[in-house]
C-alpha positions as CSV (number, residue, x, y, z in Angstrom):
1,M,-15.6,-11.9,-5.2
2,N,-17.9,-12.6,-8.2
3,I,-21.1,-12.1,-6.2
4,V,-24.2,-10.3,-7.5
5,W,-26.0,-8.2,-4.9
6,E,-29.5,-7.0,-5.3
7,P,-29.4,-3.1,-5.4
8,Q,-31.5,-2.8,-2.2
9,E,-29.4,-5.3,-0.3
10,A,-26.1,-3.6,-1.3
11,R,-27.6,-0.3,-0.2
12,D,-28.8,-1.6,3.1
13,R,-25.5,-3.1,3.9
14,A,-23.5,0.0,2.9
15,L,-25.8,2.2,5.0
16,R,-25.4,0.0,8.0
17,I,-21.6,0.2,7.8
18,R,-21.7,4.0,7.3
19,E,-24.0,4.5,10.2
20,R,-21.5,2.7,12.5
21,V,-18.6,5.1,11.7
22,P,-17.7,6.8,15.0
23,P,-18.7,10.6,15.1
24,G,-15.0,11.6,14.9
25,G,-14.2,9.2,12.2
26,L,-11.3,6.7,12.4
27,F,-8.6,8.6,10.5
28,A,-8.2,12.3,11.2
29,G,-9.2,14.1,8.0
30,E,-9.3,11.0,5.9
31,T,-12.2,9.0,4.4
32,W,-12.5,5.9,2.2
33,R,-15.0,4.1,0.1
34,I,-17.3,1.6,1.7
35,S,-17.8,-1.9,0.2
36,P,-21.0,-3.8,1.1
37,L,-18.9,-6.9,1.6
38,P,-15.5,-8.2,2.7
39,F,-12.9,-9.1,0.2
40,R,-13.0,-12.8,-0.4
41,L,-9.7,-14.7,-0.5
42,S,-9.0,-18.1,-2.1
43,A,-8.5,-21.0,0.3
44,G,-4.8,-21.2,-0.6
45,L,-4.2,-17.5,0.0
46,A,-6.1,-17.6,3.3
47,A,-3.9,-20.5,4.4
48,E,-0.8,-18.7,3.4
49,L,-1.7,-15.7,5.5
50,E,-2.8,-17.8,8.5
51,S,0.7,-19.4,8.7
52,L,2.8,-16.4,7.7
53,G,3.1,-14.9,11.1
54,R,5.3,-17.7,12.4
55,V,7.7,-17.2,9.4
56,L,7.9,-13.4,10.0
57,L,8.5,-13.7,13.7
58,Q,11.4,-16.0,13.0
59,F,12.7,-13.5,10.4
60,Y,12.7,-10.8,13.1
61,R,14.5,-13.1,15.5
62,A,17.1,-13.8,12.9
63,L,17.5,-10.2,11.9
64,D,18.0,-9.1,15.5
65,L,20.6,-11.8,15.9
66,L,22.3,-10.8,12.7
67,Y,22.6,-7.2,13.9
68,R,24.0,-8.2,17.3
69,Q,26.5,-10.6,15.8
70,S,27.6,-8.0,13.3
71,V,28.3,-5.6,16.2
72,A,30.2,-8.3,18.0
73,G,32.3,-9.2,14.9
74,K,30.7,-12.6,14.3
75,Q,29.0,-11.4,11.1
76,P,30.2,-8.9,8.6
77,A,30.6,-5.4,10.1
78,W,28.9,-3.7,7.1
79,V,25.5,-5.2,8.2
80,A,25.4,-3.1,11.4
81,A,27.1,-0.2,9.6
82,W,24.3,-0.1,7.0
83,L,21.6,-0.4,9.7
84,D,23.1,2.3,11.9
85,Q,23.6,4.9,9.2
86,G,21.9,8.2,10.0
87,K,21.0,7.2,13.6
88,P,22.0,9.3,16.6
89,P,24.5,7.6,19.0
90,E,22.0,7.6,21.8
91,L,19.5,5.6,19.8
92,I,22.2,3.1,18.7
93,A,23.1,2.7,22.4
94,W,19.4,1.9,23.3
95,Q,19.3,-0.6,20.4
96,R,22.3,-2.4,21.8
97,H,21.3,-2.1,25.5
98,P,21.3,-5.6,27.2
99,G,17.9,-4.9,28.7
100,F,16.4,-5.0,25.2
101,R,18.3,-8.1,24.0
102,H,15.3,-10.4,23.9
103,E,12.8,-7.7,22.8
104,L,11.1,-7.9,19.4
105,P,8.2,-6.0,17.9
106,R,4.9,-7.4,19.1
107,V,2.9,-6.2,16.1
108,I,4.0,-7.4,12.7
109,R,2.3,-6.1,9.6
110,P,3.5,-7.0,6.1
111,D,2.2,-5.2,3.0
112,V,1.2,-8.0,0.7
113,L,0.4,-7.2,-3.0
114,L,-1.6,-9.5,-5.1
115,T,0.4,-9.8,-8.3
116,A,0.5,-12.0,-11.4
117,D,3.5,-13.7,-9.8
118,G,1.5,-14.5,-6.6
119,P,1.4,-12.6,-3.3
120,K,4.5,-10.3,-2.7
121,I,5.6,-8.8,0.6
122,T,7.0,-5.4,-0.3
123,E,7.4,-4.0,3.3
124,L,7.3,-5.0,6.9
125,D,5.9,-2.5,9.5
126,S,6.2,-2.9,13.3
127,V,4.6,0.5,14.1
128,P,1.6,0.2,11.7
129,G,-1.5,2.3,11.4
130,G,-4.8,0.6,10.8
131,I,-5.1,-1.5,13.9
132,G,-8.2,0.3,15.2
133,L,-9.7,0.6,11.7
134,T,-9.4,-3.1,11.1
135,A,-10.8,-3.9,14.5
136,W,-13.8,-1.7,13.7
137,L,-14.3,-3.2,10.3
138,Q,-14.2,-6.7,11.7
139,E,-16.9,-5.8,14.3
140,V,-19.1,-4.1,11.7
141,Y,-18.9,-6.8,9.0
142,A,-19.4,-9.5,11.6
143,E,-22.8,-8.0,12.3
144,L,-23.8,-8.3,8.6
145,D,-24.9,-11.6,7.1
146,G,-22.1,-12.5,4.7
147,G,-23.5,-16.0,3.9
148,P,-22.6,-19.4,5.2
149,D,-19.7,-20.1,2.9
150,H,-17.1,-17.6,4.1
151,R,-15.7,-16.4,7.5
152,L,-13.9,-13.2,8.5
153,M,-10.2,-13.7,8.9
154,G,-9.7,-13.2,12.6
155,G,-13.4,-13.3,13.3
156,A,-15.3,-10.5,14.9
157,D,-12.8,-9.6,17.6
158,G,-9.4,-11.0,16.5
159,M,-7.8,-7.6,16.3
160,R,-9.1,-6.5,19.7
161,K,-7.9,-9.7,21.4
162,G,-4.7,-9.7,19.5
163,F,-3.8,-6.2,20.5
164,A,-4.8,-6.7,24.1
165,G,-2.7,-9.8,24.4
166,I,0.7,-8.2,23.6
167,F,0.8,-6.4,27.0
168,G,0.8,-9.4,29.3
169,D,-0.3,-8.6,32.8
170,A,0.5,-4.9,32.7
171,A,-1.7,-3.0,35.1
172,Q,-2.4,-0.1,32.7
173,V,-1.7,0.3,29.0
174,H,-0.8,3.8,27.7
175,V,-1.1,4.1,23.9
176,V,1.2,7.1,23.2
177,V,0.4,8.8,19.9
178,S,2.8,11.5,18.6
179,E,1.9,14.5,16.5
180,E,3.6,12.8,13.6
181,S,1.2,9.9,14.0
182,A,-1.9,12.1,14.8
183,M,-3.8,10.8,11.8
184,Y,-4.2,7.5,13.6
185,L,-5.3,9.0,16.9
186,P,-9.1,8.5,16.3
187,E,-8.8,4.8,15.5
188,M,-6.6,4.2,18.6
189,A,-9.0,6.2,20.8
190,W,-11.9,4.0,19.5
191,L,-9.9,0.8,20.1
192,A,-8.9,1.9,23.6
193,G,-12.6,2.7,24.4
194,R,-13.6,-0.8,23.2
195,L,-11.0,-2.5,25.3
196,G,-12.0,-0.8,28.6
197,N,-10.5,1.2,31.4
198,R,-7.2,-0.6,31.4
199,Y,-6.3,1.2,28.1
200,A,-5.9,4.9,27.5
201,V,-4.6,7.0,24.6
202,R,-2.0,9.6,25.7
203,D,-0.1,12.5,24.0
204,V,3.6,12.8,24.1
205,Q,3.6,15.1,27.2
206,F,2.1,12.3,29.4
207,R,4.5,11.2,32.2
208,N,2.3,9.3,34.7
209,V,3.5,5.8,33.8
210,A,3.7,3.7,36.9
211,D,5.9,0.6,37.4
212,G,4.1,-2.4,36.1
213,D,2.4,-0.4,33.3
214,A,2.9,-0.8,29.6
215,V,3.6,1.8,26.9
216,Y,2.6,1.2,23.3
217,R,5.0,3.3,21.2
218,F,2.8,4.8,18.5
219,F,5.6,7.2,17.5
220,E,8.5,6.8,15.1
221,L,12.1,6.7,16.4
222,F,13.2,9.5,14.1
223,D,10.7,11.7,16.1
224,L,12.2,11.2,19.6
225,A,13.1,14.9,19.9
226,N,9.3,15.6,20.0
227,V,8.6,12.9,22.6
228,P,10.1,14.3,25.9
229,P,9.5,11.3,28.1
230,A,10.9,8.7,25.6
231,A,14.4,8.4,27.2
232,E,12.8,7.9,30.6
233,W,10.5,5.2,29.3
234,F,13.4,3.4,27.4
235,D,15.4,3.4,30.6
236,R,12.6,2.0,32.8
237,A,11.8,-0.6,30.1
238,A,15.4,-1.7,29.9
239,Q,15.3,-2.2,33.7
240,G,12.1,-4.3,33.4
241,R,10.1,-1.8,35.4
242,I,7.6,-1.1,32.6
243,R,6.7,-2.9,29.4
244,L,7.4,-1.1,26.1
245,T,6.6,-2.2,22.7
246,P,7.8,-1.9,20.0
247,P,11.3,-1.7,21.5
248,P,13.7,1.1,20.4
249,K,15.5,-1.0,17.8
250,P,15.6,1.1,14.5
251,A,17.6,-1.7,12.8
252,L,14.3,-3.8,12.8
253,E,12.4,-0.9,11.2
254,E,14.6,-0.5,8.0
255,K,13.3,-1.5,4.6
256,L,16.8,-2.6,3.7
257,C,16.3,-5.6,6.0
258,L,14.6,-7.2,3.0
259,A,17.7,-6.5,0.9
260,L,19.8,-8.4,3.5
261,L,17.6,-11.4,2.8
262,W,18.8,-11.4,-0.8
263,N,22.5,-10.7,-0.1
264,R,24.6,-13.6,-1.3
265,N,27.1,-13.2,1.6
266,L,24.4,-13.9,4.2
267,Q,22.7,-16.9,2.6
268,E,24.2,-19.4,4.9
269,F,23.2,-17.3,8.0
270,W,19.6,-17.1,6.8
271,R,19.4,-20.8,6.0
272,R,20.7,-21.7,9.4
273,E,18.6,-19.3,11.4
274,L,15.3,-19.5,9.4
275,G,15.6,-23.1,8.3
276,A,15.6,-24.0,4.6
277,A,11.8,-24.1,4.3
278,F,11.2,-20.6,5.8
279,F,14.1,-19.1,3.9
280,D,12.8,-20.4,0.6
281,R,9.3,-19.3,1.4
282,L,10.4,-15.8,2.2
283,R,12.5,-15.5,-0.9
284,G,9.4,-16.6,-2.9
285,L,7.4,-13.8,-1.3
286,V,9.8,-10.9,-1.1
287,P,10.8,-9.2,-4.4
288,Y,14.5,-8.9,-5.1
289,T,15.7,-5.9,-3.1
290,W,19.0,-4.0,-3.3
291,V,20.6,-1.4,-1.1
292,V,21.6,1.6,-3.2
293,D,25.2,1.9,-2.0
294,P,27.4,4.1,-4.2
295,T,30.7,2.4,-3.0
296,P,32.7,1.8,-6.3
297,L,32.8,-1.8,-7.6
298,P,35.9,-3.4,-9.1
299,P,36.0,-3.0,-12.9
300,H,35.1,-6.7,-13.4
301,A,32.2,-6.7,-10.9
302,A,28.5,-6.1,-11.4
303,I,25.4,-5.5,-9.3
304,P,23.5,-8.9,-9.0
305,E,20.4,-9.3,-11.2
306,L,20.9,-5.8,-12.7
307,G,24.2,-6.4,-14.5
308,L,25.2,-2.8,-13.8
309,T,28.8,-1.9,-12.9
310,D,27.9,1.4,-11.3
311,W,24.7,2.6,-9.7
312,R,24.6,5.7,-11.9
313,Q,24.0,3.4,-14.9
314,L,20.6,2.9,-13.4
315,K,19.7,6.4,-14.7
316,T,20.1,5.2,-18.3
317,L,17.6,2.3,-18.2
318,S,14.6,2.7,-20.5
319,Q,11.1,3.1,-19.2
320,K,10.4,-0.5,-20.0
321,Q,13.4,-1.6,-18.0
322,R,12.4,0.5,-15.0
323,Q,10.0,-1.9,-13.4
324,L,11.6,-0.9,-10.2
325,I,10.7,0.9,-7.0
326,L,13.1,3.3,-5.2
327,K,12.2,4.0,-1.6
328,V,13.6,5.5,1.6
329,S,14.8,2.7,3.8
330,G,13.6,4.2,7.2
331,F,14.3,6.6,10.0
332,S,12.7,9.5,8.1
333,P,9.3,11.3,7.9
334,S,9.4,10.1,4.2
335,A,9.6,6.5,5.1
336,W,6.0,5.7,5.8
337,G,2.8,5.9,3.8
338,A,3.4,6.5,0.1
339,R,6.0,9.2,0.8
340,G,9.5,8.5,-0.3
341,V,8.4,5.9,-2.8
342,V,9.2,6.2,-6.6
343,L,8.0,3.9,-9.3
344,G,10.6,4.0,-12.1
345,S,8.3,3.2,-15.0
346,D,6.0,6.1,-14.1
347,L,8.7,8.8,-14.4
348,S,10.3,10.7,-17.2
349,Q,14.0,9.9,-17.8
350,D,15.0,13.2,-16.2
351,A,12.9,12.6,-13.1
352,W,14.1,9.1,-12.7
353,A,17.7,10.2,-13.0
354,A,17.1,12.8,-10.3
355,A,15.6,10.2,-8.0
356,V,18.6,7.9,-8.5
357,E,21.0,10.7,-7.8
358,R,19.2,11.7,-4.7
359,A,19.3,8.1,-3.4
360,L,23.0,7.9,-4.0
361,R,23.7,11.3,-2.4
362,E,21.7,10.5,0.7
363,F,23.3,7.1,1.3
364,P,25.6,8.1,4.2
365,T,22.8,9.5,6.3
366,Q,19.6,8.1,4.7
367,P,19.9,4.8,2.8
368,W,17.5,4.0,0.0
369,V,16.6,0.6,-1.4
370,L,15.7,-0.5,-4.9
371,Q,13.1,-3.2,-5.3
372,R,11.8,-5.3,-8.2
373,Y,8.3,-4.1,-9.1
374,H,5.6,-6.8,-9.5
375,A,2.5,-5.1,-10.9
376,P,-0.7,-5.9,-8.9
377,T,-3.3,-7.8,-10.9
378,R,-6.8,-6.6,-11.5
379,Q,-9.3,-7.7,-8.9
380,P,-13.1,-7.4,-9.0
381,A,-14.6,-5.3,-6.2
382,L,-17.6,-3.2,-5.3
383,W,-18.2,0.1,-3.5
384,Y,-21.3,2.1,-2.7
385,D,-21.7,5.6,-4.2
386,F,-23.9,7.3,-1.7
387,E,-24.0,10.5,-3.7
388,H,-25.7,8.8,-6.7
389,D,-27.2,6.0,-4.5
390,R,-25.8,3.1,-6.4
391,A,-23.4,0.2,-6.1
392,V,-20.4,0.5,-8.3
393,P,-18.6,-2.6,-9.5
394,F,-15.0,-2.0,-10.5
395,E,-11.6,-3.6,-11.0
396,G,-8.8,-2.4,-8.6
397,R,-5.4,-3.2,-7.3
398,V,-5.3,-4.9,-3.9
399,R,-3.0,-4.6,-0.9
400,L,-3.5,-7.1,2.0
401,C,-2.3,-6.1,5.4
402,P,-2.4,-9.0,7.8
403,Y,-1.8,-8.1,11.4
404,Y,0.1,-10.6,13.6
405,F,0.2,-10.1,17.3
406,V,3.1,-11.7,19.3
407,H,1.9,-13.2,22.6
408,G,4.2,-14.9,25.1
409,E,7.9,-14.5,25.9
410,R,11.1,-15.4,24.2
411,E,11.1,-19.0,22.8
412,Q,7.4,-19.4,23.8
413,A,6.3,-16.3,21.9
414,R,3.9,-17.0,19.1
415,A,2.6,-14.7,16.3
416,R,-1.2,-14.9,15.9
417,L,-3.2,-13.5,13.0
418,G,-5.7,-10.9,14.3
419,G,-7.2,-9.8,11.0
420,V,-6.5,-8.6,7.5
421,L,-7.1,-5.1,6.3
422,V,-7.7,-4.9,2.5
423,T,-7.1,-1.7,0.5
424,I,-8.4,-1.6,-3.0
425,C,-7.2,1.3,-5.2
426,P,-8.4,2.3,-8.7
427,L,-6.3,0.9,-11.6
428,D,-4.7,4.2,-12.3
429,K,-3.0,4.1,-8.9
430,K,0.2,2.2,-9.2
431,I,1.3,2.6,-5.6
432,I,-1.4,1.3,-3.3
433,H,-2.1,3.1,0.0
434,G,-5.1,4.5,1.8
435,M,-6.8,7.4,-0.1
436,D,-10.2,8.9,-0.5
437,D,-11.0,6.9,-3.6
438,A,-9.8,3.6,-2.2
439,V,-12.0,0.9,-0.7
440,E,-11.1,-0.2,2.8
441,T,-12.5,-3.5,4.0
442,V,-11.4,-6.8,5.6
443,A,-10.7,-10.2,4.3
444,A,-12.9,-13.3,4.4
445,A,-11.9,-16.9,3.8
446,P,-13.8,-19.9,2.6
447,V,-15.3,-22.0,5.4
């Protein structure tokens, strides 16, 4: 990223990018800062991201198996109990339906932070925003001359081809966007327009889905009451009459899945189902994660890594000791974006204690997880200030969001990298997410 641009060149590039923004924007009511250039990765990090999709797809396969075996009594019952907490019975029934037995999410997006300890996967998302934005950024940056020594991750159309490939031979693809997800409606409308007449964006009242069509579920499972046709679509998908992705499996959308990876009681399962190499690789990438379960411990027992004998002792940790993130696990309007995320070191003692108490109180209906916080490192970047007509170099914190699209069926399914969305926030923002003063760009790798 240590590149010096002539002022006129930076201005010309930034203007060309801005001029290509669709009239209705890409995020409803949201803007971002424009960088004249993609974010350049090291060769090692680019290779890590290129190969990561295979690992994450195997993790989802293993996680799905773990849940089903827990339900069947072949793995500990508490696994399914944790993952089912707070879910309505009808959704649990859909999750266990034989018609969805082999179905996994076909879009996999990890949040990868660049930290002093290397890249860290803090979350996995199978209903992610940013697909259309990343596709648009790829297209626009590919039209600019970025020099001969770097290439865009995914190329100019990796996102478009990746998304189109998850629907197989479906006659029509209906991208159903809920009111809850309405912020992402413009980007999905743009993407559908670029993909052609086979694709259309629909609202949640749409019902004209024919046999042989596909439905892309751009609505959260906690929001089913506001999606009247959902049960009908689930039923027809379970019968194999339509294609539905992602499947109605809330267990695969819980952040506590990453805590299961660290649970000592499940290590042999993970090693067997992931293989030792994938297991070790994931444990190197995923910060230590706990489920905040208030069940009393025996007097001689302690919570691993923390040394606490009761979760309420978490309240007494000093600010320096609170390099920890508390967040809602899933199945909640607070479980996406930066909502429902608390950084311990940023809070007063009283505010931290209140957050811990809330997590403990909500466990029966809304589990929370605790995760080790690895601070993102400073990364050099550039954005163009159109108001003052100047390029602004700065240091920021970086989140990489690689998008993997799963093509093929069952054992032949493969996860392909479509592109990498890069969000660069100012240093005063500890929790990285899209915001008006963040740069949104895509990643490039050395040739």
